C-alpha positions in Angstrom: -97.8 -55.7 -17.2 -94.0 -55.3 -17.2 -91.2 -57.8 -17.4 -90.6 -59.2 -13.9 -87.8 -61.0 -12.3 -89.2 -64.4 -13.0 -88.6 -64.3 -16.7 -90.6 -67.5 -17.4 -93.8 -65.6 -17.5 -92.5 -62.5 -19.1 -90.0 -63.7 -21.7 -86.6 -63.2 -20.3 -85.8 -66.7 -19.3 -82.3 -67.6 -20.5 -81.6 -64.1 -21.6 -78.0 -62.9 -21.0 -77.2 -59.3 -20.1 -74.2 -57.2 -19.4 -74.3 -56.3 -15.7 -72.8 -53.5 -13.7 -69.8 -55.6 -12.7 -69.0 -56.5 -16.3 -69.3 -52.8 -17.4 -66.9 -51.8 -14.6 -64.5 -54.6 -15.5 -64.5 -53.6 -19.2 -63.7 -50.0 -18.0 -60.7 -51.4 -16.2 -59.7 -53.5 -19.2 -59.9 -50.4 -21.4 -57.7 -48.5 -19.0 -55.1 -51.3 -19.0 -55.2 -51.5 -22.7 -54.9 -47.7 -23.0 -51.7 -47.8 -20.9 -50.0 -50.5 -23.0 -51.0 -49.0 -26.3 -50.1 -45.5 -25.2 -46.5 -46.6 -24.3 -45.9 -47.5 -27.9 -46.4 -43.9 -29.1 -46.1 -41.6 -26.1 -42.3 -41.9 -25.9 -41.6 -40.7 -29.5 -42.0 -37.0 -28.8 -40.1 -37.2 -25.5 -37.1 -39.0 -27.1 -35.1 -35.8 -28.0 -35.4 -34.6 -24.4 -34.6 -38.0 -22.9 -31.4 -38.2 -25.1 -30.5 -34.6 -24.0 -30.8 -35.6 -20.4 -29.3 -39.1 -20.4 -27.0 -38.8 -23.5 -26.6 -41.6 -26.1 -28.3 -40.3 -29.2 -26.9 -43.3 -31.1 -29.0 -45.6 -28.8 -32.2 -43.5 -29.2 -33.9 -46.2 -31.3 -33.5 -48.8 -28.6 -35.8 -47.0 -26.2 -38.6 -47.9 -28.7 -37.1 -51.2 -30.0 -36.8 -52.7 -26.5 -40.5 -52.3 -25.8 -41.6 -53.6 -29.2 -39.3 -56.6 -29.1 -40.4 -57.7 -25.6 -44.1 -57.2 -26.1 -43.9 -59.1 -29.5 -42.0 -62.0 -28.1 -44.2 -62.4 -25.0 -47.6 -62.2 -26.7 -48.0 -65.9 -27.7 -47.0 -67.0 -24.2 -49.5 -64.6 -22.5 -52.3 -65.9 -24.8 -51.7 -69.6 -24.2 -50.9 -69.3 -20.5 -54.2 -67.3 -20.1 -56.1 -70.2 -21.7 -54.4 -72.7 -19.5 -54.3 -71.1 -16.1 -57.1 -68.5 -16.2 -56.9 -64.9 -17.5 -57.8 -62.8 -14.4 -54.7 -63.8 -12.4 -52.4 -63.5 -15.4 -53.8 -60.1 -16.3 -53.1 -58.9 -12.8 -49.5 -60.2 -13.1 -49.2 -58.3 -16.4 -50.3 -55.1 -14.8 -47.8 -55.5 -12.0 -44.9 -56.2 -14.4 -45.9 -53.2 -16.5 -46.2 -50.9 -13.5 -42.8 -52.0 -12.1 -41.2 -51.4 -15.5 -42.9 -48.0 -15.7 -41.6 -46.9 -12.3 -38.1 -48.1 -13.1 -38.1 -46.3 -16.5 -39.0 -43.1 -14.7 -36.1 -43.6 -12.3 -33.5 -44.5 -15.0 -30.2 -42.7 -14.6 -28.6 -43.6 -18.0 -29.6 -44.9 -21.4 -28.7 -48.5 -20.7 -31.0 -48.6 -17.6 -33.8 -47.1 -19.5 -33.5 -49.6 -22.4 -33.5 -52.5 -20.0 -36.5 -51.2 -18.0 -38.4 -50.5 -21.3 -38.0 -54.2 -22.2 -39.5 -55.2 -18.8 -42.3 -52.7 -19.4 -42.9 -54.2 -22.8 -43.1 -57.7 -21.3 -46.1 -56.6 -19.2 -47.5 -54.5 -22.0 -47.8 -57.5 -24.3 -49.9 -59.3 -21.7 -52.2 -56.3 -21.2 -52.9 -56.1 -24.9 -53.6 -59.7 -25.6 -55.4 -60.6 -22.4 -57.7 -57.6 -22.2 -59.3 -58.5 -25.5 -59.5 -62.2 -24.6 -61.2 -61.4 -21.3 -64.0 -59.6 -23.2 -64.7 -62.8 -25.0 -65.1 -64.5 -21.5 -67.5 -62.0 -20.0 -69.6 -60.6 -22.9 -72.0 -62.7 -24.9 -71.3 -62.8 -28.7 -74.2 -60.5 -29.7 -72.8 -57.7 -27.5 -69.1 -58.0 -28.5 -69.3 -55.8 -31.6 -70.0 -52.7 -29.6 -67.2 -53.4 -27.1 -64.7 -54.3 -29.8 -65.6 -50.9 -31.2 -64.6 -49.3 -27.8 -61.3 -51.2 -27.8 -60.6 -50.1 -31.4 -61.4 -46.5 -30.4 -58.8 -46.8 -27.6 -56.2 -47.8 -30.0 -57.1 -45.1 -32.4 -57.0 -42.5 -29.6 -53.6 -43.6 -28.5 -52.2 -43.0 -31.9 -53.4 -39.4 -31.6 -52.9 -38.8 -27.9 -49.5 -40.6 -27.5 -47.4 -37.9 -29.3 -49.5 -35.1 -27.7 -49.3 -36.4 -24.2 -45.6 -37.3 -24.6 -44.9 -33.7 -25.6 -47.1 -32.2 -22.9 -45.6 -34.1 -20.0 -42.1 -33.5 -21.3 -42.7 -29.8 -21.6 -44.8 -29.1 -18.5 -43.3 -31.6 -16.1 -40.4 -33.8 -17.0 -39.9 -36.7 -19.5 -40.0 -39.0 -16.5 -43.8 -38.4 -16.2 -44.2 -40.1 -19.5 -43.7 -43.3 -17.4 -44.9 -42.2 -14.0 -48.4 -41.4 -15.4 -49.0 -45.1 -15.7 -48.7 -45.8 -12.0 -51.9 -44.2 -10.6 -54.0 -45.4 -13.6 -52.5 -48.9 -13.5 -53.2 -49.2 -9.7 -56.8 -48.2 -10.3 -57.1 -50.8 -13.0 -55.5 -53.4 -10.8 -57.9 -52.7 -7.9 -61.0 -52.7 -10.1 -60.0 -56.0 -11.8 -59.5 -57.6 -8.4 -62.9 -56.5 -7.1 -65.2 -56.6 -10.1 -63.9 -59.1 -12.6 -65.5 -62.5 -12.4 -64.5 -64.8 -15.3 -66.2 -68.1 -15.8 -63.8 -71.0 -15.3 -62.9 -71.9 -18.9 -59.5 -73.3 -19.2 -58.0 -75.4 -22.0 -54.8 -77.4 -22.0 -51.9 -76.4 -24.3 -48.5 -77.7 -25.1 -46.8 -74.3 -24.9 -43.9 -73.9 -27.3 -41.5 -72.2 -24.9 -38.4 -73.2 -26.9 -39.9 -71.9 -30.1 -40.9 -68.6 -28.5 -37.4 -68.1 -27.0 -35.7 -69.0 -30.3 -37.8 -66.6 -32.5 -37.3 -63.8 -30.0 -33.5 -64.5 -29.9 -33.3 -64.5 -33.7 -35.2 -61.2 -33.9 -32.9 -59.7 -31.2 -29.8 -60.8 -33.1 -31.1 -59.2 -36.3 -31.9 -56.0 -34.5 -28.6 -55.9 -32.7 -26.7 -56.3 -36.0 -28.8 -53.6 -37.6 -28.5 -51.1 -34.8 -24.8 -51.7 -33.8 -23.3 -52.4 -37.2 -21.5 -49.4 -38.6 -21.9 -47.3 -35.4 -20.8 -49.0 -32.2 -18.8 -51.7 -34.1 -17.6 -51.8 -37.8 -19.6 -54.0 -40.1 -16.6 -56.3 -40.6 -15.9 -56.6 -36.9 -15.9 -59.9 -35.1 -18.8 -58.8 -32.9 -21.1 -58.1 -35.8 -20.1 -61.1 -37.7 -20.6 -63.2 -34.6 -24.1 -61.8 -34.0 -25.0 -62.5 -37.6 -23.7 -66.1 -37.4 -25.5 -66.6 -34.1 -28.8 -65.3 -35.6 -28.5 -67.8 -38.5 -27.7 -70.7 -36.2 -30.7 -69.8 -34.0 -32.9 -69.5 -37.1 -32.0 -73.0 -38.2 -32.6 -74.3 -34.7 -36.0 -72.6 -34.7 -37.0 -74.3 -37.9 -36.0 -77.7 -36.4 -38.0 -77.0 -33.2 -41.1 -75.8 -35.0 -41.2 -79.0 -37.2 -41.6 -81.1 -34.1 -43.6 -78.8 -31.8 -47.1 -80.0 -30.9 -48.4 -76.4 -31.0 -45.8 -74.3 -32.8 -45.7 -70.6 -32.2 -45.4 -70.1 -36.0 -46.3 -73.2 -38.0 -44.0 -73.6 -40.9 -46.7 -75.0 -43.2 -48.2 -71.4 -43.4 -45.2 -70.4 -45.5 -46.3 -72.9 -48.2 -49.3 -70.6 -48.7 -48.1 -67.9 -51.2 -50.5 -65.3 -49.9 -49.4 -65.7 -46.3 -45.7 -65.6 -47.2 -46.1 -62.4 -49.3 -48.4 -60.8 -46.7 -45.8 -61.5 -44.0 -43.1 -59.8 -46.0 -45.3 -56.8 -46.8 -46.4 -56.6 -43.1 -42.7 -56.5 -42.1 -42.1 -53.6 -44.6 -45.1 -51.6 -43.4 -44.0 -52.0 -39.7 -40.5 -51.1 -40.8 -41.6 -47.8 -42.4 -44.4 -46.9 -39.9 -42.5 -47.0 -36.7 -39.1 -46.0 -38.2 -40.8 -42.7 -39.3 -42.8 -42.3 -36.1 -39.7 -42.5 -34.0 -37.6 -39.9 -36.0 -40.2 -37.4 -37.1 -40.5 -35.8 -33.6 -36.7 -35.5 -33.5 -36.8 -33.7 -36.9 -39.5 -31.3 -35.7 -38.0 -30.6 -32.3 -34.3 -30.3 -33.2 -34.4 -29.0 -36.8 -37.5 -26.7 -36.5 -37.2 -25.9 -32.8 -40.8 -27.0 -32.2 -41.8 -27.7 -28.6 -42.4 -31.4 -27.7 -46.2 -30.7 -27.3 -46.5 -29.0 -30.7 -44.4 -31.7 -32.4 -47.2 -34.1 -31.4 -49.8 -31.7 -33.0 -47.7 -31.5 -36.1 -47.8 -35.3 -36.4 -51.6 -35.4 -36.3 -52.0 -35.3 -40.2 -50.1 -38.6 -40.5 -52.3 -40.2 -37.8 -55.5 -38.8 -39.4 -54.5 -40.1 -42.8 -53.7 -43.5 -41.4 -57.0 -43.8 -39.5 -59.0 -42.5 -42.5 -57.7 -45.0 -45.0 -57.4 -48.0 -42.7 -61.0 -47.7 -41.7 -62.2 -47.0 -45.3 -60.2 -49.8 -47.0 -61.3 -52.5 -44.5 -64.9 -51.6 -44.9 -64.7 -51.4 -48.7 -63.1 -54.8 -48.9 -65.6 -56.4 -46.6 -68.5 -55.0 -48.7 -67.1 -55.6 -52.2 -64.8 -58.6 -51.8 -62.1 -56.9 -53.9 -58.9 -56.3 -52.1 -55.8 -56.5 -54.3 -55.8 -52.8 -55.2 -55.3 -51.8 -51.6 -51.9 -53.4 -50.9 -50.7 -52.3 -54.3 -51.8 -48.7 -53.8 -50.8 -48.6 -50.2 -47.2 -49.7 -50.7 -46.9 -47.3 -53.7 -48.3 -44.3 -51.7 -46.1 -45.2 -48.7 -43.0 -45.2 -51.0 -44.1 -41.8 -52.4 -44.7 -40.5 -48.8 -41.2 -41.5 -47.8 -39.7 -39.7 -50.8 -41.7 -36.6 -49.9 -40.4 -36.8 -46.3 -36.9 -36.9 -47.8 -37.5 -33.6 -49.4 -38.1 -31.8 -46.1 -35.4 -29.5 -44.7 -35.0 -26.8 -42.1 -36.8 -24.3 -44.3 -40.0 -26.4 -44.9 -43.2 -24.7 -44.0 -45.8 -26.2 -41.7 -48.3 -26.7 -44.6 -45.7 -28.6 -46.6 -44.8 -30.9 -43.6 -48.4 -31.5 -42.8 -49.2 -32.5 -46.5 -46.3 -34.9 -46.6 -47.1 -36.4 -43.3 -50.7 -36.9 -44.4 -49.7 -38.6 -47.7 -47.4 -41.0 -45.7 -50.3 -41.8 -43.3 -52.7 -42.5 -46.2 -50.3 -45.0 -47.7 -49.9 -46.9 -44.4 -53.6 -47.0 -43.7 -54.4 -48.3 -47.2 -52.6 -51.6 -46.5 -52.8 -52.1 -42.7 -56.3 -53.5 -42.5 -56.2 -55.4 -45.7 -53.2 -57.5 -44.9 -55.0 -59.1 -42.0 -58.1 -59.7 -44.1 -56.3 -61.4 -46.9 -54.3 -63.7 -44.6 -57.5 -64.7 -42.8 -59.0 -65.4 -46.3 -56.1 -67.6 -47.4 -55.8 -70.2 -44.7 -57.9 -73.1 -43.4 -60.0 -72.7 -40.3 -57.6 -74.6 -38.0 -54.8 -72.1 -38.9 -56.9 -69.0 -38.8 -55.9 -67.8 -35.3 -52.2 -68.5 -35.7 -52.1 -67.0 -39.2 -53.6 -63.8 -37.9 -51.1 -63.5 -35.1 -48.3 -64.5 -37.5 -49.1 -61.6 -39.9 -49.2 -59.1 -37.0 -46.1 -60.7 -35.5 -44.1 -59.9 -38.7 -45.3 -56.3 -38.6 -44.1 -56.1 -35.0 -40.7 -57.5 -36.0 -40.6 -55.1 -38.9 -41.3 -52.2 -36.5 -38.4 -53.2 -34.3 -36.1 -53.8 -37.2 -37.2 -50.5 -38.9 -36.5 -48.4 -35.8 -33.1 -50.0 -35.4 -32.1 -49.5 -39.1 -33.4 -46.0 -39.1 -31.2 -45.4 -36.0 -28.1 -46.8 -37.6 -28.6 -44.8 -40.8 -29.2 -41.6 -38.8 -26.2 -42.0 -36.5 -23.8 -42.8 -39.3 -25.1 -40.0 -41.6 -25.1 -37.5 -38.8 -21.5 -38.0 -38.0 -20.5 -37.6 -41.7 -22.7 -34.5 -42.2 -21.4 -32.8 -39.1 -17.8 -33.5 -40.1 -18.4 -32.1 -43.5 -20.3 -29.0 -42.2 -17.5 -28.0 -39.7 -14.4 -29.2 -41.6 -11.8 -26.5 -41.1 -14.0 -24.6 -38.6 -12.8 -23.8 -35.1 -15.6 -24.7 -32.7 -16.0 -22.6 -29.5 -14.6 -24.0 -26.2 -16.8 -26.8 -24.7 -18.4 -27.7 -28.0 -17.3 -30.8 -30.0 -18.7 -32.8 -32.9 -19.0 -35.8 -30.6 -21.0 -33.6 -28.1 -23.3 -32.4 -30.8 -23.9 -36.0 -32.0 -24.7 -37.1 -28.4 -26.8 -34.1 -27.4 -28.7 -31.9 -29.8 -28.9 -29.1 -27.2 -25.3 -28.4 -28.1 -26.6 -26.5 -31.2 -27.8 -23.8 -28.9 -24.3 -23.2 -27.6 -23.0 -22.5 -31.1 -22.5 -18.9 -32.4 -25.4 -17.8 -34.5 -23.3 -18.1 -37.7 -22.6 -21.8 -37.0 -26.1 -22.9 -36.2 -27.5 -23.2 -39.8 -24.9 -25.7 -41.0 -25.5 -27.8 -37.8 -29.3 -27.7 -38.3 -28.8 -28.7 -41.9 -26.6 -31.6 -40.9 -29.3 -32.8 -38.5 -32.0 -32.2 -41.1 -30.3 -34.1 -43.9 -29.2 -36.9 -41.6 -32.8 -37.6 -40.6 -34.4 -37.1 -44.0 -31.8 -39.4 -45.6 -33.3 -42.1 -43.4 -36.6 -41.8 -45.4 -34.7 -42.0 -48.7 -33.1 -45.3 -47.6 -36.5 -46.6 -46.5 -38.2 -45.8 -49.8 -36.7 -48.8 -51.8 -37.9 -51.1 -49.0 -41.4 -49.9 -49.6 -40.9 -50.3 -53.3 -40.1 -54.0 -52.7 -43.4 -54.3 -50.9 -45.1 -52.6 -54.0 -43.5 -55.2 -56.3 -44.5 -58.1 -54.1 -48.1 -56.9 -53.8 -48.6 -57.5 -57.5 -47.9 -61.2 -56.9 -50.7 -61.6 -54.4 -53.5 -63.8 -55.8 -56.9 -62.2 -55.4 -58.9 -65.1 -54.2 -62.7 -64.5 -53.6 -63.3 -63.2 -50.1 -65.0 -65.5 -47.7 -68.3 -64.2 -46.4 -67.1 -64.5 -42.8 -64.0 -62.5 -43.2 -64.6 -59.0 -41.8 -62.6 -55.9 -41.3 -60.4 -56.5 -38.2 -60.7 -54.2 -35.2 -58.1 -51.5 -34.7 -56.2 -53.6 -32.2 -54.9 -55.7 -35.1 -54.0 -52.7 -37.3 -52.9 -49.5 -35.7 -50.4 -50.8 -33.1 -47.7 -53.3 -34.0 -48.5 -55.8 -31.4 -49.3 -59.4 -32.5 -52.9 -60.4 -31.7 -53.1 -63.9 -30.3 -56.6 -65.4 -30.7 -57.7 -69.0 -31.4 -59.4 -69.9 -34.7 -62.6 -70.3 -32.8 -62.3 -66.8 -31.3 -61.6 -65.3 -34.7 -64.7 -66.8 -36.3 -66.8 -65.8 -33.3 -65.5 -62.3 -33.6 -66.2 -62.1 -37.3 -69.7 -63.6 -37.2 -70.6 -61.5 -34.2 -69.6 -58.4 -36.1 -71.6 -59.5 -39.1 -74.6 -60.1 -36.9 -74.5 -56.5 -35.5 -73.8 -54.9 -38.9 -76.5 -56.5 -41.0 -79.7 -54.6 -41.4 -82.3 -56.3 -39.2 -85.1 -56.0 -41.8 -82.8 -57.7 -44.4 -81.9 -60.5 -42.0 -85.5 -61.3 -41.4 -86.5 -61.0 -45.0 -83.8 -63.5 -45.8 -84.6 -66.1 -43.2 -88.3 -65.8 -43.8 -87.8 -66.6 -47.5 -85.4 -69.4 -46.6 -88.0 -70.9 -44.3 -90.6 -70.7 -47.0 -93.1 -68.4 -45.3 -94.9 -65.3 -46.5 -94.6 -63.3 -43.3 -93.7 -59.7 -42.4 -90.1 -59.5 -41.3 -91.3 -58.2 -38.0 -93.6 -61.2 -37.7 -90.7 -63.6 -38.0 -88.8 -61.5 -35.4 -91.7 -61.8 -33.0 -92.0 -65.5 -33.4 -88.3 -66.0 -32.6 -88.7 -63.7 -29.6 -91.5 -65.9 -28.3 -89.6 -69.1 -29.1 -86.6 -67.9 -27.1 -88.4 -66.6 -24.0 -91.6 -68.7 -24.0 -93.9 -65.7 -23.9 -93.7 -62.0 -24.6 -96.0 -59.0 -24.1 -96.1 -56.9 -27.3 -96.3 -53.5 -25.7 -93.3 -54.2 -23.4 -91.4 -55.8 -26.3 -91.9 -52.6 -28.3 -91.0 -50.4 -25.4 -87.7 -52.2 -24.8 -86.6 -52.8 -28.4 -85.8 -50.5 -31.4 -88.8 -51.9 -33.3 -91.6 -49.3 -33.4 -94.9 -50.2 -31.6 -96.9 -50.0 -34.8 -94.6 -52.5 -36.5 -94.9 -54.9 -33.5 -98.7 -54.6 -33.4 -98.9 -55.3 -37.2 -96.7 -58.4 -36.7 -98.9 -59.4 -33.7 -102.1 -59.2 -35.9 -100.5 -61.3 -38.6 -99.3 -64.1 -36.4 -102.6 -64.2 -34.6 -104.6 -64.3 -37.8 -102.3 -67.2 -39.0 -102.9 -69.0 -35.7 -99.2 -69.1 -35.0 -99.6 -67.6 -31.5 -102.3 -67.5 -28.9 -103.0 -65.2 -26.0 -102.6 -66.0 -22.3 -103.7 -62.8 -20.6 -101.5 -60.0 -22.1 -98.8 -62.4 -23.2 -98.4 -64.2 -26.5 -97.3 -67.9 -26.6 -96.6 -70.1 -29.6 -99.2 -72.6 -30.9 -98.0 -76.0 -32.2 -98.0 -74.5 -35.7 -96.2 -71.4 -34.5 -93.6 -73.6 -32.8 -92.9 -75.4 -36.1 -92.6 -72.0 -37.9 -90.2 -70.6 -35.3 -88.0 -73.7 -35.5 -87.8 -73.4 -39.3 -86.9 -69.7 -39.0 -84.2 -70.5 -36.5 -82.8 -73.2 -38.8 -82.8 -70.8 -41.7 -80.8 -68.3 -39.6 -78.3 -71.2 -38.8 -78.1 -72.0 -42.5 -77.3 -68.3 -43.4 -74.5 -68.2 -40.8 -73.1 -71.5 -42.1 -73.0 -70.1 -45.6 -70.9 -67.2 -44.4 -68.3 -69.7 -43.2 -67.9 -71.1 -46.7 -65.3 -73.9 -46.9 -64.5 -73.5 -43.2 -68.0 -75.0 -42.5 -67.6 -78.8 -42.0 -70.0 -79.8 -39.3 -68.9 -83.4 -39.4 -65.3 -82.5 -38.6 -65.5 -79.1 -36.7 -67.7 -79.6 -33.7 -66.6 -76.3 -32.1 -67.8 -74.4 -35.2 -71.1 -76.3 -35.2 -71.7 -75.4 -31.6 -70.7 -71.8 -32.3 -73.2 -71.4 -35.1 -75.9 -72.8 -32.9 -75.0 -70.4 -30.1 -74.9 -67.4 -32.4 -78.2 -68.4 -34.0 -79.8 -68.3 -30.5 -78.0 -65.0 -29.7 -78.7 -63.2 -33.0 -82.2 -64.3 -33.9 -84.0 -61.1 -33.2 -81.1 -59.8 -31.1 -82.3 -56.3 -30.1 -81.1 -54.8 -26.9 -83.6 -53.8 -24.3 -83.2 -50.4 -22.7 -83.1 -50.3 -18.9 -86.6 -50.1 -17.4 -87.4 -49.3 -13.8 -83.8 -50.0 -12.9 -83.9 -53.4 -14.5 -81.0 -54.5 -16.6 -82.7 -57.6 -18.1 -82.9 -57.7 -21.9 -85.5 -58.8 -24.4 -83.0 -60.1 -26.9 
């Protein structure tokens, strides 16, 4: 007898499953996420060519900064508007904004247009990133989320590798404009699939959206970045424009503090800064974003201009950095989750990052590929050691009600650091390049049509120089770029010093390694406290060894049963009745184990037969209830001091739902075309 469509007789009543529409929708969400994440990294290898075409080398950093600032500032709004008005429609709006921005970027005729259109693109990209992951929580039951979070993490990891490669490939084989045009067909497909296949249950929650606070913090960040990028290059540091921008930034910051004190749902609650761990982690996050994206923006320029490497191969040359970052970010998060010890990672990570920056400073036009790859790898190792852990320790330091906003706050500061770092790196590079070129060609007569200003604006001018004048020009570009890393090293050392002041509090059981969406890109992740706990407990439920889970809850319930016998009782409790052979066929538990469990529960008179099916006796029903309660207790213990059933009704409900989901959660393989599940 096989499981049939009625469920009541065959043990699938109430069982949730991921249907074909959901799988198609998740595919479209992954595609949208891929586009938004890719546009944070794909532009880097195309930047030297873009600058050569449009001019304005001194504004190169703003092509990256505009996207980062816009996506960072918009993220909290997308998250809360999605809660309030429904995520499907808002996600479609985000795709349209992103595609319009992409098309306009591809058609840009000068650097100012490109920077403005990149900001529009970033506005849509922020929505794609935050809403795609929130929608997964709407359409996938908790026990299934772990595997899909893994897919989303894989997309982010892939963009870190593919971005530089694809950016170089499109630039070399087509034109740099295809870096943006490639989004259009993929985005249209995602838009069509979402419209047709995505069906989200109507779950809305009312919010008092902090529009003014969001605007003010974005304005403060913009003023800081403008001061950093324009000071000393476009305008002197002592000019009225720079001083005015700095004063405006301070005034807006004071206004922001005043607004946040009164906001019902502040975008960044000021009380978080009274927690030392959060404050220190925010500064270290800023520093890591500063170093990471500053380097990722200027390393392709170093490779292409100084070493004459093609755009595609410059992406290949950057792979050691990405590999190092992915390796240690994954490893550190897993080690911390398992051991509960975390302080060594931010200390070591900031130290290795500083060493990596000093090594990058040593590079010049004569450096070998092996030397560059080694230094890139060391730099990536340092970044990865600290990326995952900063999110973990912030989540560990705050109360449950602040969990979601603290997580987004930590990643927000990394995003601001990324914007600020790219701007500062750009300022240092522009000012140093002018000085280096002037020193290199002092007293030298340049050929007709070549000027120092032209070389600064367009690196292709080096090719027009006589062979004897090219080496000093290349050296000027090389030292100007690598000086940037020397200036960044003390900033990383500040992070190293601050890391020693972090207090290593015991790690909560429910704090797990965050997914890659929170670590590899700079975007802030906007999730509620409830969503964060649901994510963490769902991951724990999928990572725990099943035998250990059932050994634990059997002992807690006070029974002397095989782990598989407890599993079988909970299966019957959930579905009313099960057929052992079908259960074994559709679950990862071997048939012999299921039959041994069946014999034990029959001998103990915990179940009785009705044809081929097993149902619970009165004694078995009591045992199954005690086993379920034991599982609930084990989940409650993981929450530690967050667990307060009397005050936190949403957590109480979450633990009950996850107990139902996870007790024996073992996915059924499709059978005869059926997509029903036995778990």
